N, C-alpha and C positions, 0 to 999 in steps of 0.2 A: 372522436377524440384522438384517433391515431394521427390524423393530419395535423392537429394542434401540437402534439407531442413529438412528432418525428424530428429527428436531429440531422442537420446537414453535416456530413463528414468533413467538409471544408473548414468548419469552425475549429477543428483540431489541428490544422496545419500550423507548423512552426512559423511560417512567414506571416500568417494572419495574426498570430499571438505575439509576434515580435520576440521570439525566443532566439537564443544563440544558435547558429547553424554550424554543422560540422559533419565529420564522416559518419557518425551514428544516426544522422537525421532520418534516413529511410527506416531503420530498425525501430526507432522510437515513434515515428509517425504511424507506422503500421500497427503499433499497439493502440494508438488513439483511434485508428480506423476500425480496429476490431471491437473496441469498446462501443463505438457508435453503432456498429453492425449488431452487436448484442442488444443494445437498447432498442433499436428500431425493430429487431426481430420480435421482441416481446410486445411492443405497442401495436404491431401489425398482425399479431397472432401467428407468427412463424418461428416460435422459439426453437423448434426442431432444427432449423437451419444453422444454429450456432455450431453444432458439431461437424458441419461441413468445412469450417475454417481450419487453417493449419493448426496442428495440435499445440504448437508453442504459443499460439495467440489466443487459444480458447479461454484462458484465465481472464484476459482483458475483456473478452466478449461477455463472460459471465459477470464481470464487474458491471458492465453496462446493463446486463439483464437485471442485476440486483437493483440498480438505480431505477430502471423502468418499473419493476415490481413494487418497490417502495413508493414511487410516485403515484402509481395507480391505486395502491392500497390507501394512501392518504386522501387522494381525491375522491375515492368511492367509499370511504369509511368502512373498509373491510377488516380493520384491526390487524393487518399483516398477513392475511390469508395467502396472497400470491407469493410473498416473500418466503413464507414457511414452505409452501409447495415447491418452490424452486430449490430451496435448501435440502429438502428431503427427497426430491426427485431428480430431475435432469442435472441439477447443479450440485449434487451431493459431494463431488470431488473438489469443489471450489468454494468451501465455506468462508475462507478468509476474504477472497476477492468479492464475494457477493455482499458480505457485510460492509466492506469498504464502499461498494457501489451504493448501498443504501444511504450511507453518509453523504454521498454526492447528491443524492436526490434531495435531501434536506437542505443542503447548501443552495441548490438551485431554487428551491421553493422558499428560501429565507426562513426556515424553521430550524429548531434545534434538533439534533439527531435523536431518533427513536420516538419522537412525538407521535402518538396515535397508533403505535405498533406494539403488539404484545407477543410474548411467547417465542421470541427468537433465542438463539443460543445465549445462555446467561452470561458467558464471559466474552465470547467473540463479538457480541453486540457492541462492545466498546470500540471495536474497529470502525464503527460508523463515524467516530470522531476523527479517525485517521483519514477516512475518505472525505470528510467535511473539510479538513485542512488541505488536502490535495486539491480539491475542487476550488477552494477559495484562492489558492496560490495560482492555479492554472488559468482561471478566468478573471482574476482580479490581481494580477501580479504586481502592478504598480503600487497598489495599496498593501498587499500582503508580503511581498518580497522587498520592493523598493522602500516603503515606509515602515515595514516590519510590524504591521498591525495584525491583531487577531480578532476573532469575533468576541463580542461582549458577553457578559454574564456567564463566563466559564470559570469553574474552579481550577485549582492547580492540576488535578488529574486530567481533566478534560483538555486543558491547555497543553499538557505534555503530549497527549495522544494526537491532538491537532498538529503539534509541531513535528511529530513523526511523519504524518501525512504530508506536511509541507516539505520535509526533508526528501521524501520520495519524489515530490514534484520538482525539487531543485535539480535532480538528475536529468529530468526532461528539460527544464528551463535552460540549463547550461549544456544541453545536447551531449551528455556523458563526457564532457571535457573535464578531466579530473582536476587540473589546475584551476579552472574556473569555478568548479564546485567548491573546492577548498577555500578559495577567496570569498565566495558568496557566503559560505557558512561562517567564516571569520568575521563578517560584517555584523552578525547578530550578537546580542549580549551573551556573556558566558552562561547565564542561567537558562538559555534556550538551546544552546549548541548540542548538549548531550542527546536530546530527542531528535534534533535535526540529523545528527550523525547516524542514529539508528535507522531513520528513514532512508538516508543515502545508502547505507549498507543493504537494506532491503531491495531497493530499486536496482542497484548495481549488480546484485546477484540474480534477481528475478528476470529482469529484461536484458541485462548485459549492455554491451556497447563499448567497453573499454578493454584494452589489452592486459595481459598479465603484468607487464611492467607498470602500466598505469595504475592497476589495482594495488600493486606494491607501494606506489607513491601515495595512494589514498590511505592505505593502512598506516604508513609512516606519519602522514599529516594528522590523522586521528590520534595517534599515540602522542605526538608533540602537543596536541591540543588538550590531552588528558582524557580523551573519550574513546580510547581504543576498544574497550569492552562494549560500548554502545554500538559501534560499527559492527562488531562481531555478532551482537545480539540481533541486529537487523538482518545480517546475512543468514544466521541460523533460522530466523523466522521465514525467510524466503525459501530456504532449503526445505523446510517442513511443508510449506505451501506447494512446492513443486512435487515433492514425494507423494503427498496425498493425491495429487492429480494424476500420478503415474506417468507424468511427462517431465523428465529432467533433462533439459538441454545441455549441450556441451559447455556453454558459457557459465551455467550454474555449477557444474562439476568443477570447472576451472577456478571459479571465484572462491569456493569454499575453503580450499587449503590456504589461499592467500589471505582472506579476510577473517577466517575462523581458526586457521591452523589445524584443520581437521577435514576429513572427507565429508561430502554432503550428507550422507546417511547418519554419520555420527553427530554432526551439527544439528540435524533435524531431531535426533533423539534427545538432545538437551531440552528442546521445547516440550516434548512429551513428559520427560522426567520432572521438569519444573511444574508442569500442569498437575501431574499426579500428586506432587508434594503439597498442593494447595487443598486437597481433599475434594469431596463430592459436592460441596455447597458453594464453590467459588462463583461469585456473581458480581461483586462490587467493583468500583473503580480501583479501590485499594488492592483488591485481589488481582486485577489486571496488571497493576504496577508491580505487585509482588511476583507475578509470573515473569514479567520482563527481567526483574532483578535476579530471579532464579536462573534464567538463561545466562545472564552475565556471570553469575557465580560459577556455573558449569564451565564456561569458557575460561575463567580465571584459573580454575583448578587444572584444566587441560593445559593451559599456557604455562603454569607453574611446574607441572610435572614433565613437560616436554623438553 
């Protein structure tokens, strides 16, 4: 099975994908290479090798590992055993990325996220729809970006999270070129742009690739479009993901004050406070959307008081 599932890192190259090329290409392609390394490590039985990667790239490797575990769980009818073991074991510091990776597995298998998998995190499991959107945009960009199609049979909540993942992908698609990202988002209908902006903020903060001046232009563009809070929400989400992993790169520390108007630890704290406010039984798509809204409210209070 390992030979059948093994992924060629060359498939992630921007030239092959016909993505825009720019100064950030090496940084962004390295994330794709780490993702593939994490996927292949799982399917070949070498998961331990993931932690040999550069610490800034391990999150992407665990995203790939999450995709591999979900793929194997579906194909072998284990009900999510490998994914749960990864989340509770070696990948415990990367829950957000692992759930996104699970969504990419479903996209690749042409299934709806979380089919056949039980007992993963009741709220973070919705991030599988983010990963689903990212994967569809990355490997079917003509359809998903060019023709702005989404997957069928999705309700409003799932489509919103799908678009957050697609927004993350646009940062890669436009090679972190802020002007190009802004123009690309503007091509989408207004009803989809809020979630795209949240994904852009997440990617710009987590992977980086843009200067402080470019990030300031990004924040201004989001404000002009009416979705400044969504950009900040994505940034806060990325800060939380980085802090949980205990690896917070300089580009994340630099992005937080520009996109969130707060330091990374404060922005990450908004995500925790908003989650606590939901109570102990948060599990539904509506709860996930309320979580995101709570983060935006925390940013709005901070922005109003500053």
